[in-house]
N, C-alpha and C positions, 0 to 999 in steps of 0.2 A: 497403562505401562509410559513412564517418562521420555517424550520427546527432544528432539534438538530442532530448533524454531531461528529463524532469522525474521527479524521485526523491520521495517523501515519507517522513516519520518516518529521515531519513538521521541523525541524531544518536548513534545507537547501534543492536547490533545486526545483523539482517539487513540494512536499510536501509545502515548504514556500511559495511557491507563491500560492497554491490550499488555502489553510487556507488564504491570504490576501483577494481573489476574492471572496471565501465564505461570509468572516466576513462583505463586502462592501455590499454585498446582503442582509445583517440584518439576516442573521442564527448563532444560538449560534453554537460555535465550543470550541471542546477539543484537542488540538494540543499535539500528546503522540512525546517523543523524548527523547531521552539518555541526551541532550542537550537542556533543556529548555530556554535558555537565547534568541536567535536569536527571535522568538514568542512573550515572555515578553516583551521585549526591545520595540518593535511596540507598546503598550498600546492597543490595536486593543477589541475596546465595541464586548461585549458578548462573548471573547474569553477566554478561561483557557487553557495557556502554564503548563502543566503536565510533571515531568520527570519522562517517563517510559522505563524500561529495558527488553525488549521485551524475552532475555534469560532468567531470575529471574520471576519466578509464583509468590512470595509474591511481587516484584515491579506492576506485572497486578493485583494482588489483590487491593491491596492499591488505585491503580488507579482506579480501576471498583468502590469503594468503596466511594472512592470523586465525583464520576461521580454519582452515585446513590444518593447523598447526592444535588446535586445540579440540575437533572432531574429525569423526573418520567420513561421519553420513549426514545429511540433515532430511528432516522428514519432513518440514514446513517452512515456505514460504509465505510472508507478507509483506506484498508490494505496497504499502500505504503512502509512502512519501508523497506531499503534494506537492506543486507549485500554483498558487494563484493570481491571477490576474483581473482586475476590472477597470477596461479602457474602451474608451468607446472609440466604434470602428474607424470613424474619419479621423479620429487621432493617433491610430495604430501605431504605434515605434515596435519593428519589427523584432529589435534585439531584446523587445521586451517578451516576445509573444514567441522568439527561440529559446529563451529561459523557460517560458515554460513547458513547452514539447522537451527538453532537455530532462526537466526532472518527472516528468509524468508520462513520457514515452522510450526516449531515447534512454534513459535513463533505467529505466525497469526493462527496455530490449538489454542491453547490455550487460546490467545487474545478471538477468535471471539466465541468459545466454552463457554466460563465466561460468556462474553456479552450475548450470547444465552438465558442463566439459568439466567441471571439479567433484562434482556429487551426482553423477547420470540417474539417481534414481531418487529424487525429492519428490517424497508421497504427494503432496498437496501444494499447489500455489494457488493463494489467494491474491486476485489484484484488485483493490479500491478504487472504484470507480464512484461515478456521481450522478445522479438523476436527469441530472443536465447532460449527460453523453446521453440520452436513451431518446430514442426518433420518437418523436410525437410527443413527449414529455413539454412542459408549461417550460419554456425559455426566458433569460433575462437579458437585458439589454446592455452590453460593454462585456460579457464573458464568451465570445466568440472565439477567442485564444482558449481560453479554461473548459471551457465544452467540450469544443472539437475533440481537443486531445485526449478527452475523458471518455469520449465515444470510440476514437482510435484504440484503447486501451483496451473496449468492449468486445473489437472485431480481430487484435491480435489474442485476445486471451482464447476465441473460438480459433482462431490460426492455429496457437500451440496445443490447443487439442487435437486438434486432427492431424498435425503432425505428429505427436508422439500418441497415438490413439492404440498404437501395438506396445507401449511401452506399459507400465506402472505408476504413471507418472499422472496426475490429473490436472486441470487446470482452471481454475472460476472465477468467476467477477462478481463483487457487491458492487450494485449501483445504489450510494446512499441519499437518503433524502435530507434534509433539515439536521442539523443535529448541533446541539449549544456547544461549539468551541470557539478558539480563539478564531481562526479561521473566517468563522463565520460574523462573528463582531466585526471583524478589519471588511469584511465582506459586504452585511446589510447592518450597521451599527443601529444598535437598539431593538433588531429583529431577535425575539427569543423562542428558540427551537423547541419543539413537545419532546424531542429524546434528547438526555444527556451524555456525551462521550462515555462516562461511565458505562451506560447500557449499552452505547450502542455497540463498545468495545467485548461486553460479554457475551453480544451475540456472536460478533466474527471469531472470539475464542473459541466458541463452540462449533462455527460453521468450519474454521482451519482444521480444525482435530477431525471432523467426523463429516463434514459434507461431498469429499471424495465419494466417498460409500453412495448415493446417489446420485451423485451428480458430475458432466465433466462437459467442458464447453459450454458450461450456463452464463447466464448473467442473471441473478435475483435482484429485483427490485424494494429495497429495503427502507421504504417511506410508507408513511400511515396518512400521507396526502394522496388525492386524487386530480388531475394522470399522474 
């Protein structure tokens, strides 16, 4: 059965590949990103590429209004958009830190809340976090803002699952390890990850469509390294 799916952060990397995979399966996709052109240029059937700034509430409202005009319901929400920052703690620019949280936490909070008000039976919400947000995992200098925001996303997932446990909605989180994306190259130039964006997107697509059958309020560590 074809689903109505929202994917944020769709202009590159995992989000870009995820939209292609889900579209090929025949689902209706709303691809959200500040830059709508990469997906729009693919001319994929049943895919709406929408310009949406998750740090701007009015942009979110406009996007949801359009989605509501096209679909009576949403089955799956994948909060994939992420803002990365590598900055030494003693050189911290709080405006840069706020920008990270605007996308990684506040944007997710606002978009998810407004979507639930509009489409109160979203079957599965998948939040894309990072292994850096897992307590006890390997940490890297300079990632205080990014990794702490991803830890907050994990906690938010658990809280939403608890708050809506009497509904038909499920909330889960995937904490990703290193994936070969543009963001990884910007963060760690020259690093070669063991997993491609397409491989990870394939996993996320399957989990987004089926994970709610077995999980709710859970964070799965999607990494082939230890710890």
